N, C-alpha and C positions, 0 to 999 in steps of 0.2 A: 498414177495408177500402176497396178501390177499387171502382169501378163493375163491374169484371169479377170481383169476389169474392175477389181475392187480397189478402193482408195487406200493408200498407205497411211498408217498412223504416223504421227511425228516420231514416236519411239522407234518404229521399224525403219523409217527413212534415216534417222540419225544413226542407228546401228549399222546400216549399210555404208553410210558415209565414213564412220569410224573404221570399219573393216577395210574399206578402200584406202583410207589414209594410212593405216598401219601396214597394209600390203605394199604400199609405195615407200615405206620407211620414213614417212613424214611425221613430224611432231606437231602438236597443237601450236607451239610457238612458231615453227616454220611456216605452217599454213597461215597463221595470223600475220606474219610479216609479208607473205606473198599476196594476201588478200586485203589487208587493212582492217580485218575483223578481229576484235579482241578475243584472246584465247578463252576467256570466260564465256563469251557468246558462243563460240564454236563448241565448247564443252556442253553448254545447255542444249544446243541443237543435237549433238551426238547422243545425249541422254534422253531426248524427247521432252525436255522441259521448256523448249522454245521451238516454235515453228520456223523453219527456214523461209526466207522471202527472197524475191528477186532484186530487192533494193540493195 
C-alpha cells in the first residue's frame, strides 16, 4: 500500500524497486547473485510483468 492507502500496481512497485537498485549502483546480475533469484525474474518484477512474492 502507498501512503494514501491505495494498493500498488505490480508495475509501480517494480519501478520503485528498479530505481532503488540503480541508486545503490547494483546490477540485476549482482542482485541475482545476492538473492538467488534469476536475473530474468528480477527483470520481470521490475517491469511489472510478474508480481513479487515473499517466497
